[in-house]
matplotlib code that plots the C-alpha trace (Angstrom):
import matplotlib.pyplot as plt

x = [95.4, 94.3, 91.0, 92.5, 91.9, 94.9, 95.1, 95.0, 95.9, 93.1, 95.0, 95.2, 91.5, 89.6, 88.2, 90.5, 91.7, 95.0, 94.9, 97.8, 95.6, 94.4, 92.1, 93.5, 91.9, 89.2, 91.5, 94.1, 91.4, 90.1, 93.7, 94.3, 90.9, 91.8, 95.2, 93.7, 91.0, 93.7, 95.7, 92.6, 91.7, 95.1, 94.2, 91.0, 91.0, 89.0, 87.1, 88.1, 86.0, 84.7, 83.5, 81.9, 80.0, 78.8, 77.7, 75.9, 74.1, 73.0, 71.7, 69.8, 68.3, 67.2, 65.6, 63.7, 62.4, 61.3, 59.6, 57.7, 56.7, 55.5, 53.6, 51.9, 50.9, 49.6, 47.5, 46.1, 45.2, 43.6, 41.5, 40.5, 39.4, 37.5, 35.7, 34.8, 33.5, 31.4, 29.8, 29.0, 27.5]
y = [-72.0, -73.7, -71.9, -68.4, -66.0, -64.5, -60.8, -59.3, -55.7, -53.5, -52.7, -56.4, -57.0, -57.7, -54.5, -52.2, -49.3, -47.6, -43.8, -44.0, -45.8, -42.9, -43.5, -42.0, -38.9, -38.8, -37.9, -40.5, -43.2, -42.1, -42.1, -45.6, -46.8, -45.3, -47.0, -50.3, -50.0, -49.2, -52.3, -54.5, -53.1, -54.1, -57.7, -57.8, -59.7, -57.5, -59.0, -58.5, -56.4, -59.5, -61.0, -57.6, -57.5, -61.1, -60.6, -57.4, -59.0, -61.9, -59.6, -57.4, -60.5, -61.8, -58.5, -58.3, -61.9, -61.2, -58.0, -59.8, -62.6, -60.1, -58.1, -61.3, -62.4, -58.9, -58.9, -62.3, -61.4, -58.2, -60.0, -62.6, -60.0, -58.1, -61.3, -62.0, -58.5, -58.8, -62.0, -60.5, -57.2]
z = [104.2, 101.1, 101.1, 101.5, 98.7, 96.9, 97.1, 93.6, 93.1, 91.7, 88.5, 87.6, 87.9, 84.7, 83.2, 85.0, 82.9, 83.6, 83.5, 81.0, 78.5, 76.4, 73.4, 70.2, 68.8, 66.1, 63.2, 64.3, 64.3, 60.8, 59.5, 60.8, 59.3, 55.9, 56.0, 56.9, 54.2, 51.6, 52.6, 52.4, 49.0, 47.7, 48.6, 46.6, 43.3, 40.9, 38.1, 34.5, 32.2, 30.5, 33.8, 34.7, 31.4, 31.7, 35.3, 34.4, 31.5, 33.7, 36.3, 33.8, 32.1, 35.4, 36.3, 32.9, 33.2, 36.8, 35.7, 32.9, 35.3, 37.9, 35.3, 34.0, 37.5, 38.3, 35.0, 35.8, 39.3, 38.3, 35.6, 38.2, 40.7, 38.0, 37.0, 40.7, 41.1, 37.9, 39.2, 42.6, 41.4]

ax = plt.figure().add_subplot(projection="3d")
ax.plot(x, y, z, "-o")
ax.set_aspect("equal")
plt.show()
């Protein structure tokens, strides 16, 4: 008797879906998603205009410095390849 399996109804098995469980329609899901997004956006702490200007200036400065370094490396590599080609030919 200890080894006997308990009988479980089919509706209680894992993964069983009741016929009354109906997925909401497309527009209802979109409406819920928009409501959820709106409530999440209310929780966001937005930066001040000063912080935005500082962050933007840091990003632009970094991009300019990176561009200059990349241009310099490209120029040196190009000159090196030209020198090697001049020696070979």
